[in-house]
C-alpha positions in Angstrom: -27.7 -98.0 -51.0 -26.1 -99.7 -48.0 -25.4 -103.5 -48.1 -27.8 -104.1 -45.2 -30.7 -102.4 -47.0 -29.9 -104.3 -50.3 -29.8 -107.6 -48.4 -33.1 -106.9 -46.7 -34.7 -106.1 -50.0 -33.4 -109.3 -51.5 -34.9 -111.3 -48.6 -38.2 -109.5 -49.0 -38.2 -110.5 -52.7 -37.4 -114.1 -51.7 -40.3 -114.3 -49.3 -42.7 -112.7 -51.8 -42.0 -115.2 -54.6 -45.0 -117.0 -56.0 -45.7 -120.5 -54.6 -44.5 -122.1 -57.8 -40.9 -120.8 -57.3 -38.2 -121.6 -54.8 -35.7 -118.9 -54.0 -32.2 -118.7 -52.5 -29.8 -115.9 -51.9 -26.2 -116.8 -52.6 -23.4 -114.3 -52.6 -25.8 -111.4 -52.9 -27.8 -112.8 -55.8 -31.4 -114.0 -55.7 -31.7 -117.3 -57.5 -35.1 -118.7 -58.4 -36.2 -122.0 -59.9 -39.5 -123.7 -60.6 -40.8 -126.4 -58.3 -39.2 -129.8 -58.9 -40.1 -132.2 -61.7 -41.7 -135.6 -60.8 -38.3 -137.5 -61.1 -36.7 -134.9 -58.9 -39.5 -135.1 -56.3 -39.4 -138.9 -56.4 -35.7 -139.1 -55.7 -35.9 -136.6 -52.8 -38.9 -138.3 -51.3 -37.2 -141.8 -51.6 -34.1 -140.6 -49.8 -36.2 -138.9 -47.1 -38.3 -142.1 -46.8 -35.2 -144.2 -46.3 -33.7 -142.0 -43.7 -36.7 -140.7 -41.7 -37.6 -143.8 -39.6 -34.1 -145.0 -38.7 -32.4 -141.7 -38.2 -35.1 -139.1 -37.5 -37.4 -141.4 -35.5 -34.9 -144.0 -34.3 -37.0 -146.9 -35.6 -34.8 -149.7 -36.8 -31.8 -147.4 -36.7 -29.6 -145.2 -34.5 -31.9 -142.1 -34.4 -30.4 -138.8 -33.2 -31.1 -136.7 -36.3 -33.5 -134.2 -37.8 -34.1 -135.1 -41.4 -36.1 -132.3 -43.2 -37.3 -131.6 -46.7 -36.4 -128.2 -48.3 -35.5 -126.3 -45.1 -34.6 -122.6 -45.5 -31.0 -122.6 -44.2 -29.7 -119.2 -43.1 -25.9 -119.3 -43.1 -26.2 -115.5 -42.5 -29.7 -114.5 -41.4 -31.7 -113.2 -44.4 -28.5 -112.7 -46.4 -27.0 -116.1 -47.3 -30.1 -118.3 -47.6 -30.0 -121.8 -49.3 -32.7 -124.4 -49.6 -31.3 -127.8 -50.0 -33.6 -130.6 -51.2 -32.9 -132.4 -47.9 -30.9 -131.6 -44.9 -30.0 -133.3 -41.7 -28.8 -132.1 -38.3 -27.5 -134.2 -35.4 -29.8 -133.5 -32.5 -26.9 -133.0 -30.2 -26.0 -129.9 -32.3 -29.6 -128.7 -32.8 -31.6 -130.1 -29.9 -34.8 -128.3 -30.9 -36.3 -127.0 -34.1 -36.4 -123.3 -34.7 -39.5 -121.4 -33.8 -39.9 -120.0 -37.4 -38.8 -121.2 -40.8 -35.2 -120.0 -40.5 -32.7 -122.7 -39.8 -29.6 -120.9 -38.5 -27.6 -123.9 -37.4 -25.3 -125.3 -40.1 -26.6 -128.7 -41.3 -24.4 -131.8 -40.8 -25.6 -133.2 -44.1 -27.3 -131.8 -47.2 -28.6 -133.6 -50.3 -29.2 -131.9 -53.6 -31.2 -133.7 -56.4 -29.8 -132.5 -59.7 -32.0 -131.3 -62.5 -31.2 -129.7 -65.8 -32.4 -126.3 -64.4 -30.3 -126.5 -61.2 -27.3 -128.7 -62.2 -24.7 -125.9 -62.5 -25.9 -124.0 -59.5 -26.0 -127.1 -57.3 -22.5 -128.3 -58.5 -20.6 -125.1 -58.6 -22.2 -122.3 -56.5 -24.0 -124.3 -53.8 -21.2 -126.9 -53.3 -18.7 -124.1 -52.6 -21.1 -122.3 -50.3 -21.8 -125.5 -48.3 -18.0 -126.1 -47.9 -17.5 -122.4 -46.9 -19.9 -122.7 -44.0 -18.8 -126.1 -42.9 -21.5 -128.6 -43.9 -19.8 -131.9 -43.1 -21.5 -134.2 -45.7 -23.0 -133.6 -49.1 -24.9 -136.0 -51.4 -25.6 -135.1 -55.1 -28.3 -137.3 -56.7 -28.8 -137.3 -60.5 -32.1 -139.1 -61.2 -31.6 -139.0 -64.9 -28.2 -140.5 -64.9 -29.1 -142.7 -61.8 -26.0 -141.7 -59.9 -25.4 -140.8 -56.2 -22.2 -138.9 -55.4 -21.1 -138.7 -51.8 -18.7 -136.1 -50.4 -17.2 -135.3 -47.0 -15.7 -132.0 -46.1 -11.9 -132.2 -45.5 -10.1 -129.1 -44.5 -12.6 -126.9 -46.3 -12.7 -128.9 -49.5 -14.9 -131.7 -50.7 -13.5 -135.2 -50.9 -15.4 -137.9 -52.9 -16.3 -140.7 -50.5 -18.3 -142.7 -53.0 -19.8 -142.8 -56.4 -22.7 -145.1 -56.9 -25.1 -145.9 -59.7 -28.0 -147.8 -61.1 -29.2 -150.6 -58.9 -26.4 -150.5 -56.2 -27.2 -151.1 -52.6 -25.1 -148.7 -50.6 -24.1 -147.6 -47.2 -23.1 -143.9 -47.3 -21.8 -141.7 -44.6 -23.1 -140.2 -42.5 -26.0 -142.7 -42.7 -23.8 -145.8 -43.2 -25.5 -147.8 -40.4 -28.1 -148.8 -43.0 -28.2 -149.9 -46.7 -30.1 -147.9 -49.3 -31.2 -149.6 -52.5 -30.6 -147.0 -55.2 -33.2 -148.6 -57.4 -35.8 -147.1 -55.0 -34.7 -143.7 -56.0 -35.4 -144.3 -59.7 -38.6 -146.3 -59.3 -40.9 -145.5 -62.1 -38.1 -143.9 -64.1 -37.3 -146.9 -66.3 -35.6 -145.8 -69.5 
C-alpha cells in the first residue's frame, strides 16, 4: 500500500471518530483521546478567556491575533494533524481564517493543557513536532500541579522562558503585554 493511500485512510479514520474522542495524526500514527476532564476544560477556557479580548479582539490590549480553541492544525495536509488545546496566529501571518476546518498556517503559539491521559504525548511527541514545524511559542499547563511552563523556539529547540506556579501573576511571551493571574486557571480546583 502506498504511503499516500495509508495517510488518506488515517485521515478518514480521524474524521470518522465518535464525537467523544479527539484524534491527531503524528508521525504516521493515529492518536485518540477522550474529551477533556472538567479541570482540563477549566484551565483551557480560563487561558482563552484571558487572551481573547485583549489579543483576539484588541479590547484593552494590542489585538492582532487569532486565538482559537482546539483548531485542527495541518502541518502537512491530512498527514501531520495536531489539535492543540489552544493556538494563536498573528493576523499579519494569517490575515483570514481558512474556509474549512483545516488550519495550514503554522501557529505562532500553542498551549497544551496536560492531563494524565495526554501528559507523555504532549511533552514528548507533540513538543518535538511543534518544534520541527517552527511554532515559535509553547505553553504547557498542568492544572493538577498548578504549573505553567513557557517555552520559546530557539534554533529548532525549546528554551524555557518561564516556570510559574500556584497563585503567581505572570506576563508570559508572546502575550506579555498583560498579566494573567494563574489562580484563575485553577478556580474551583482547591485541594
